[in-house]
KEFI-817355 format. One record per residue: x, y, z negated of N, C-alpha, C in turn. Coordinates in steps of 0.001 Angstrom, whole numbers, plus 500000, padded with zeros to 6 digits. Each point is the difference from the previous one (the first is absolute). Example, Ala and Ser with C-alpha at 12.3 -4.5 7.8 and 13.67 -1.06 7.14 Angstrom:
! KEFI-817355
513190494310492200499110501190500000500900501200500000499650501050500720500820501190499940499230501090499270
END
This chain:
! KEFI-817355
063354640831115747499591500503498493501302500937499842499964500857498873501003500681499740499696500502498470500975499758499188500173500325498735499647501390499962500912500923500763499873501194499899498509500669500124499318499520500711498539500253500480499254499628498669500044498941499676499238499373498998500223500796498517501435500804499848500071500684498813499173501549500149500125500174501379499283501618500141498280499439499765499832499264500448498302499404499621499713499721498313501042499441499671500110499746498352499044501225499390499551499593498855499298501198499099498390499983499911499060500276500696498727499757500045499489498679499494500592499046500616499762498423499061500417499775498761500937500501499425500254500085498502499142500764499251499519501329500547499186500366499257498757499536500120499499499333500971498846499061499864499917499239499163501355499117499616499799499071499479500140500035498710499913501497499455499943499993498324498470499977499373498883500054501203498939499502499401500116498301499783500638499287500440500179498781499402500968499845498966500384500901499096500925500024498760499394501000498991498609500267500164499407501236499328499821499313498520499903500451498797499545499433498694499096499041500114498593500306500952499260499060500011500421498439500532500777500277501014500323498570500575500997499250498918500972500942499053501059499345499104499076499225498781498738500762499525499154499223499200499272498907500827499702499829501061499153499045500299501218498814500427501144500427500356500732498856500155500741499397498301500315500817498941499938499346498794498763499322499348498739500410500873499013499573499060499680498270500916500480499841501323499925499122500551501050499034499447501405500318500084500719499213499013499419499430498605499848500829499157499198499492498825498899498962499881499307500526500950498956499030499987499711498781501039500899499838501177499649498889500775501868499339500051500956501073499425501348499350500249500234500180501380500904499117501079500560500258500866498713499586501154499062499589499624499005499600501008499409501006501117500265501415499516499311500724501203500655500936500712501462499316499799500994500472500847499668500054501478499233499087500781499748499995501077498920500835500391499076500155499195499147501066500395500566501711500076500916500144498850500666501339500239500773500044501743500607498640500259500652500206501548499377500154500856498204499322499855499103499873500973499601501639499853499893500702499060499403501480500093501003500700500347501107499771500040501488500796500411499997500178501519499664498651500480500092500026501289498701500609500920499300499428499356498407500922500284500203501249500162500187500615498822500452501656500236500589500550500936501321499364500176501018500429500858499661499833501377498997499198500387499565499870501349498825501218500133499063500124498860499334501514500045500671501010500251501065500291498988500962500912500283500520500223501374500225498933500666500739500401501477498792500905500344498713499519500379498729500422500589500210501491499638500312500484498725499874501564499457501074500717500691500944499492500045501542500459500742499428500176501723499797498958500072499706499957501642499078501617500229499250500050499265498715500627500600500866501671499566500789499950499044500654501491500076501169500222500929500717498908500568500778500012500922499518500857501330499051498882500542499659499863501028498760501208500328499578500689499316498893500877499883500616501512499509501036499674499214500701501404499543498916500566498940498729499359499405499296500318499005499822498833499087499911500494498660499960498725498913498299499881499805499867498987499283498296499302500009499285501122499538500509500973499190498655500687499299499738501192501536501024500213500485499736500898501195499177499299500930500189499106500542499191499059500795498499499951499364500095499534498838498483499962499650499624501445499934500481501024499810499324500839500424499366500881501253500651499497500850499574500036501581499187498966500775499867498522499119499199499078500493498690499690499403499778500586498411498954499735499438499007501136499961498584500158499888499174501131499938500083500341498480499793501473499858500206500809498706499642499002498864498866499508499675499634499108498794500596498961499743499992499103500964500876499009499509501667499916499879500379501389500478501445500339500143499878500882498208499319500585499675500047500406498563499758498901499041499089499230500232499773498630499159501441499310499866500685499668501204501195499297500092501174500896499423500231501164499751501154500864499415499618499704498370498688500081499751499553499854498306500639498600499586499603499205500805500155498596499610501788499803499561500655500813501446501817499738499845500326500723499067499250500983499567500327501059498692500128498960498684498779499548500027499868498873498790501059499288499736500336499103501129500899499109499788501555500699500012500003501250500275501532500534499904499681500524498280498989500456499370499914500243498771500481498788498957499203498893500341500064498817499146501666499536500370500274500080501093501310499530499994501045501057499041499917501189500061500822500780499295499723500179498305498988499697499739499569499699498487500669498837499837499995498816500452501011498803499636501632500616500288500188500568500940501584500237500035500490501141498693499285501298499700500223500751498882499792499280499093498851498882499432500518499368498606500989499021500119500350499873501170501334499009499938500959500645499329500283501109500845501149501194499669499648500055498359498893500338499569500021500662498456500185498938499215499562498586500424500386499085498800501370499696500226500835499626501129501193500660500024500560500900499124499860500828499981500375501395499269500090499569498421498336499410499975499771499880498608501086498607499249500295498971500957500761499064499644501483500562499585500493500569500860501474500653499912500470500784498940498572500538499266500196501318499123499666499120498546499635499053500317499896499056498793498523500535499218498845500332501040498844500483499263500035501183499632501103500923500220499871501107499470499322501240500929500306499356501372499319500910500593498359499208500791498773500851499517498893499231499833499688499929501966498905499009500059499341499802501495500072501713500829498972500376499539499943501365500551501148500653500120500875499962499345501314500837499835501096499665501209499525498263500478500766499913501064499310500384501345498545499930500067499361500791501083500624501143500171499917500664499102500548501699500325501389500077500402500472499241499715501761499711500396499858499391501287499261499396500624499651499129501283499831501110500958498759500942499011499665501303501173501143500467500905500910500151499175501542500566500465500236499477501421499536498574500531500295499653500920499975500823501142498718500657500235499759501029500965501060500833500593500623500518498688500750500956500304501275499433500557500673498868499507501061499197500361499456499593501534498953499645500297499544499324501350500423501315500770499166501411499608500441501011501153501218500662500086500729499551498799501536500568499942500906498976501303499591499037499818500560498926500594499780500368501896498751500187499785499099499692501722500566501508500737500186501006499308500426501273500609501434499908500384501125498585499538501176500148500210499984498823501112498967499679500642500141498860501036499477498826499797499195499325500951499375498738499956501143498986499631501287499878500377501005499058500128500397500113498251500052500938499645500332500248498606499066499084498932498560500500500773498761499564499058500384498140500026500108499624501379500016498306499736501119499617499521501006500930499866501366499407499480499511499820498512499444501054499494499548500040498190499061498474499960499126500077500769498878498628499986500961498888499977501019499554501064500838499033499934500586500037498793500485500852499248500761499961498686498960499312498980498647500511499935499280499067499043499586499032500180499911499173501195499589499075500139501579498971499891501018500811500235501251499283499438499739499650498154500029501157499379499529499724498890499010498794499118499080499785500955498968499168499781500616498657499878501111500035501660499978498752499980501474499455499257500612501030499181501146499531499101499403499746498566498897500797499684499298500024498609499301498439499650499089499886501489499249498967499830501055498669500302500998500186500689500977498886500643500763499362498210499745501310499225501139499805498943498859498885499042498977500374500059498684498756499204500261499165500898500223499687500795499692498645500837501570499121499809501169500997499651501064498909499936500124499753498550499314500786499334500090499473498324499125499100499978498846499957500280498946498836499948500343498911500639500861499950501072500181498845500647498817499051500390499206500243500736498759499187500494500340499271500305499014498492500512500487498813500408499867499977501449501233499843500835499747500349501348499413499142500987499936498623499599499406498907500468498201500414499996499534500398498833498634500580499414499606501142501130501345500828500138499608501328501087499799499604501190500894498988500674500013499624501411498593499195500101499231498836499155499133499845500029499041500946500040499649500944499004499101500719500006499932500840501416500724500431500425500389500777501096499602499471501622500206498739499924499610499381501400499107498821499967499299499697498642499242498784499941498611501068499686499407499785500557498399500802499668499005498973499352500485500307498527499287498885499452499559500922498494498975499539499115499986500723498811499164498728499125501032499207499531499570498934499169499387500184498743498715499429499612499409500124498760499664501545499839500102500895501077499265501321499522498596500368500164499932500872499088498351500248499860499507501303500316498953500449499469499603501411500697500813500968499310500797500040499144500786501233499727501315500114500829500344498910500703501104499986501128499500500178501391498966499789500071499141500270501345499985501844499953499465500562498793499756501215500290501431500570499779501046499506499494501173500533499935500658499945501571499227499049500734500808499727501698499127501199500541499080500313499805498973501226500826500790501277499375500105499893498856500471501487499365501775500168500773500835498883500232501178500304500664499561500766501588499147499180500600499725500637501543499849501247500161498822500362498844499359501218499751501041501396499416501060499516499569501113500972499423501105500179501198500353498916500805500739500308501312499515500928500728498997499518500453499256500745501404499198501053499364500955501651500112499130501011499688499543500560501047498808500517499868499119500810501259500860501223500401500718500667499057500324501668500382501407499726500574500266498782499878501566499668500730500231499918501501498573499533500524499837500087501529499978501195500323499569501366499309499976501208500475501611500490499843500267500013499117501657500162499655500531499467501121500235498909500213501205499465500632499621500485501481498644500427500630500031500405501360500664501527500082499812500458498816500416501651499828501583499809500082500418499065499285501756500230499761500682499759500976499426498940500969501002499814501218499780501160501111499323500879499888499865501323500673501028500885499979500908500032498810501373500556499753501228499719500864499868499278500908500739499172500680499587500628501670500867500351500919499919500820501006500106498789501167498817499672500716499648499239500738499278500703500933500468499549501609499580500731501112499150498927500585498672500471499840498433499145499993499956500151501395500521500526500981499721500174501230500668498547501014500850499856499137501194498541500525499471498809499045499613499159500758499560498775499350501043499001499394501225500336500422501006499052499697500372500276498452500248501811499927500194500346498825499071499855498901498609499798500237498859499441499097500218498723499389500300499249501137500095498717499653501491499749499126500619500463500029501213500023499365499800500539498707499474500941499664499562500766498617498916498869499076499047499433500829499281499017499498500867498962499517501066499454500807500715498735499484500811500486498842500556500910499717501216500445499398499095500365498492498771500698500373499027500015498541499591498945499329499622498473501068499894498950499512501115499222498978500855500234501191501259498979499240500126501142498317500233501274500282500041500945498373498973499370498969498791499752500386498846499782499436500513498538499653500460498875500523499773498437499619501405500376498660501321500850500326501194500069499026499173500337498760499389501426500117499596500666498575499054499090499395498798499349500552499120499306499192500713498596499693501095499435500632500769498812499487500783500778498657500364501013499821500775500186498908498624500123498875498793501011500475499099499877498883499674498668499421499831498865500974499365498934499600500988499070499210501418500423500347500804499087498660499985500908498828499832501378499842499750500576498696498846499114499194499222500284501068498259499043499115500492498907499609500870499038500766500296498577499306500656500019498987500948501172499660500734499959498927499112500372498553498811500622500553499104500305498786499516498678499628498972499401500955499302498850499917500547498724499239501276499908500353500798499081499639500706500000498599500338501168499641500392500580498494498668499651499400498808500280500084498890499512499153499599498623499808499967499533501475499798498312499907501064499108499476501294500534500085500797499156499321500074500031498563499813501388499304500170500516498585498469499600499177498895500499500507498583500167499764499041499275500224500153499290500915499034499124500664499581498833498783498443500228499575499651499087499154500467500370498583500491501073499995500137500158498541498847500586499488500017500104498315498598500041499397500777501511499121498833500910499444500240501036499231500947499920499000499476498803499409501124499584498511500976499765500443500760499228501044501408499727500493500607501352500134499325501232500437500411501264500219500262500874498689498985499633499474500096500684498655501189499569498889500205498792500258501153499479499204501490500206500270499860500082501592501127500652500270500298501556499643499338500687500305499906501449499685500262500177498548499407499366499189500124500054498555501746499864499505500431498909500777501388499649499745500923501089500506499619500391501103501043500880500756499235501548499132499390500115498963499638501471499647499421500736500650499279499947501174499319500845501005499071500654499217499778501278500493499367501090499244498318499670500441499903499258501332499082499678500820499102498507499739500461499497498726499322498445499716498502500249499657499625500955499914498382500161499717498857499764501657501035500483500915499563499602501418499467498708499656500514499033499688499695498501500426499533499237498401498570499895500231499473499525498208500486498369499934500181499461498881500532498832499586498833498848500278499733499897501327499267499168500616500048498980501061499252499127500325500175499088500886499548500151501417499509501274500024499607500364501734501246500416500562499669499401501407501077500365501262500528501528499908501129500117500202500509501285500169499611501143501142499481501007499716499641500773501023501198501376500069500324500205501225501052500901499899499683501339501258500276500921499815500152501185501080501286500655499823500013501000500740501648500456500027500545500922498843499057500001498884500344500355498710500500499019499279498994498995499734500686498962499055500951498903500965499775499936501201501188499510500875501380500478499331500247501282499928500957500166499641500761500085498574498794499655499212500190499972498560500533498512499852499048499031500809500256498415499672501438500004500266500544500586501431501198499614500474501145500703498994499539500818499526501208500778498476499622498737498785499261499255499858499745499512498981501064498502499958499687499533501357500802498739500558501078500592500533500418500789500564501254500165500337500864501098499865499642500822498946500777500873499399499637501416500460500077501168499003499422501149500678500783500675501285501137499279500601500358500545501396498854499684501193499392498757499350498986499614501173498808501079500021499829500606499017498812500371499675500147501782500817501107500235499607500552501435500919500203499936501370500627498894500269500124499654501550498779499975500625499355499308499167498648499600500851499159501656500233499997500898498764499522501208499886500474500944501158501095499769500479500975500758501021499355499674501145499732498839500290499454499293501490498758500558499957498985499873498893498489500184500078500381501530500219500551500848499665500140501642499941500392500133501712500916499424500367500405499906501532498947499953500936499376498760499514498518499503501077499154501085499786499812500844498831498668500678499894500137501419500709501520500753499500500357501101500731500017499757501607500241499119500485500406499916501706498444499996500547499076498827499242498972499700500572499114501733499696499898500553498992499506501297499801500221501044501187501487500109500255500072500429501163499521499883501577499795498768499679499627499296501592498506500047500161499475500208498812498457500369499782499774501089500288500934501280499348499667501460500418499773500154501526501446499327500568500154499830502070498740499894500127499347498616499558498858499192500690498917501215500013499285500660498735499471501154499635500087501059500842501066500554500616500207500873500561499726499645501699500365499036500035499691499301501537498503500217500231499405499160498891498725499623500487498994501362500072500309500905498668499534501477500069500143500556501473501110500219500282500235500693501229499392499439501254500054498992499922499099498881501389498941499952500033499217499554498854498598500464500120499188501375500130500341500637499192499713501435499887500688501202500830501096499356501012500512500944500777500572501305499166500473499780499149500808500761499069501172500836500260500060501167500143501288500718500288500466500829498952499901499199499027500487500820498719501698499727499742500840500923498870501330500029500056500061498555499215501237499672500137500363498356499250499852500111498637500289501160499308500135499942498378498147500048499857499290500657500661498651500278499661499311498666500079500395499221500991499313498465500526500535499068498718501380500139499883500310498754498752499539500691498774499663501268499390499560500251498856498802499599500050499061500217501060498870499756499872499784498095499976500657499506501013499747498503499669500657498851498898500885500773499456500236499868498464499288500030498935499256501637500096499272500296498949498896498799500082499447499675501055498911499243500153499952498697499174501300499324500259500163498805499233500679500159498495500724500777499927500374500236498649499182500246499011499121500724500195498755500473498994499500498826499371499084499153500639499435498970499359501091498581499213501712500199500598500471499518499340500216500443498709500226501149499719500415500718498932498794499749498688498739500015500577498833499719499034500220498536499580500332498966500955500404498620499231500808500002498932501064500729500767501148500173499070499801500245498285499061501178499990499987500766498786499310498879499503498647499193500096498761499620499305500545498260500301501111499736500187499902498778500262501659499383499255500098499111499554500983499517499459501051499380501092501344499955499622501110499514500917499646498450499764499708499300499080499727498431499853498709499587500723498976500952500445498766499469500359499600500326501043500764500660501161499896499806501278499636499409501240500079498326499723499369498963500772498818500244500640499160499911499137498526500290500634500222501492500933500262501075500065500227500832501009500581499797501111501275498832499676500793499783501525499307498833500659498780499190499248499079499027500861499046501038500947499396501221499253499191500641500487500695500828501418501120500334499834500771500749501198500096498851500916500420498748499756500246499270501094498787499317500563498661499994499477498831499876500579499663501690501046500280500820499275499563501055500967501265500032501294501123499718499970500571500035501052499820498755500766499437498885499518499796498760501042498955500652500653498936500842499604498643500184500815500273501121500974501476500526500100500186501044500779500778499475501237500468498505499856500508499464501144499649500199501681498868499577499831499109500206501330500153501418501133499982500747498850500407501813500535501185500112500537501136499027499595501238500257500805500180499114500892499523498677499796500353498793501134499374500137501083498136500218499879499472499969501009500340501084501126500352501149499494500313501109501174501322499635500267500715499372499528501543500090500667500080498644501290499370498924499735499374499509501106499397500169500926499076500961499397498860500229501193501105500770500793500516501029499751500354501175500856501606499453500681500667499206499443500962498947500848499778499121501080498523499700499972499605499130500969499399500980500928499784501327499794499254500481501191501183500533500917499645499886501443500786500242501355500252501489499953498793500672499844499715501485499788500973500506499207500485499613498768500549500627498933501359499452500328500476498608500132501260499836499956500428499573501325499229500474501319500527499367501491500478498639500104501267500026500498500529498305500169500477499618499113499727500639498652500509499383498553499193499268499308498517500070500408498995499546499289500121498319499523499320499549498838500338498715499841499250499107501090500766499022500013499543498835500958498942499148499214499436499019500484499027499194499454499996499398498922501864499156499958500403499494498994500040500788498502500624501419500504499987500616498598498700500816499771499111500084500658498619500252499560499069498673499264500422499150500444499586498244499165500515500403498646501829499828499957500302500138498671499784501003499291499939501410500648499638500596498915498762500236499393499080499405500786498481499972499485499882498861499238500845498886500130499651499054499068500641500262498690501145500708500168501259500482498714498807500728498969499399501243500600499057500860499512499148499623499386499261499199500686498818498929499519500312499595498810500872498779499973500925499636499137499951500494498672500685501569500213500515500872499100498655500417499281499350500102500603498679501258499358498994498974499051499920498753500737499562498622499119500267499738499183501485500161499752500883499549498791499702500959498814499939501182500794499634501516498916498676499897499398499093499720501270498398500047498948499983499007498979500748498735500266500001499305499117500264500269498568501321500901500311500531500596498437499114500958499615498939500740500954499566501121499037498733499139499679499219499180500626498856499007499420500038499250498684501281499488499650500567499387498996500225501356498562500606500840501047500028501459498773498704500323499311499009500005500782498616500840500056499182498859498666500197499016500580499668498266498965500338500604498759501011499884499779500764500140498751499516500888499042499486501221500258499379500923499798498718499700498826499253498924500675498855499788499143498863500876499760499685500635500867498935501475499649499206499600501129498779500216499817498709499647501255500176501450500680499918500889499251500031501421500834501008500282501030501364499582499350501191499922500876499948499294501304499025498589499937500074499264500999498926500481501109499024500878499432498961500437500947500534501301500709500702500861499542501305501125500115500925499411501177500457498728499616501248499731500913499032499177501264498990499758499913498937499187501113499860501313500990499606501025499485499357501183500921501282500511500814501301500386499158500992500464500674500517499121500848500036498601499683500693498955501004499087499994501740498637500428499737499242499999501282500339501136500600500253501297499568500571501251500534501073499807500479500945499308499073501588499723500382500156499136501354499351498660500153500110499453500939499356500400501409499087500787499804499160500826501210501310500966500896500826500822498554500929500626500815500945498983500673500574499071499404501145499061500230499296499590501701498780499296500113499452500130500889500085500460501244499774501461499815500039500944500858501410500091500606501028499901498864501121500078500499500426499137501299499648498521499274500050498992501006499446500379501527
END
């Protein structure tokens, strides 16, 4: 083992880990804490471990073949399924990007004390494209260092909230290592499912398999390939451990401070703090419901304006970093599936435009205080896309014709298959629950027809 070699391979895993820290994840974390207290921390840990094992497969595919997942799909699938697969992955990227851009816009709105509207924040976030291009021009290591800086900001800001709130350490450890959920109902179960859906992102498999190609590996030398696989896995472990700690900060802050709080409790504190956002919390005995916007507001009411602004800086770092990795994913997916050979600027501009356009419409016509419904819909959308990343990555890493001597053994085939079945089943439950909550017969019929088509295509991939 060599720390110098580990440093040489460090970078791709941290870029990949940003998908575990995007605004959608942060929102899932704070809702988990507010709804279930410390009881779902073990679900977060389990989801992160499963995510790590699946990311390992994606990284191995890139290292061994010298091709990323979208390029392998292009070579292995026929034209029609290949195009359907590309469209599904693009949908996942658009859904994820919408959450990330909206998250950045909410953070800008909070930092500007409401002076910059949601659509203004979205327009500012579009400038990410040019920051990304500027950094990319100066080399990958500088880009990786910039992402490392953003992760550090998240660790410091959410760590500040953690130190300020001082969560109960005994409850934290019990929540992490004792798989239980005493007195949990449907709401807590849905939240547990939401954690899994938020942590494991479909486009991240495509991204990670492409990022590892940035390191020079002599693929004719099995020892070098084995060494690269080892160091990329160690780096992924470190990166996801860091992201897991940051997620724990968010869950435990809201578990300690806001679990079982009512709107009336928060309303009273916000009135005393002379908060301009008091109207967000009606004076009733309903359980408090929070998102990343209201989360910042309640932190400000309870722990002072500094807590609100530091929270907003953390959300801005999460949104900015994840929008840029989303752009990267879109670029790799498009060039891989469609075999495009455009200039970097043209590809980034196109993939960014595809995601930004619907986001801008949402920002113009939706109020910053009422975005939770859209976030639920986007989580469902991305949950549906998971099989279109997980099944191909397990399939191709198990084929000796693709991976040669590095193909998955029986243990990894069974373990990977069980993990994918478990994740897809959990996400199907999430989707069914969401559709049932809409209470409309026409929507039920439409969902039933789409389900048959969807499951047929999943069966084809299997």
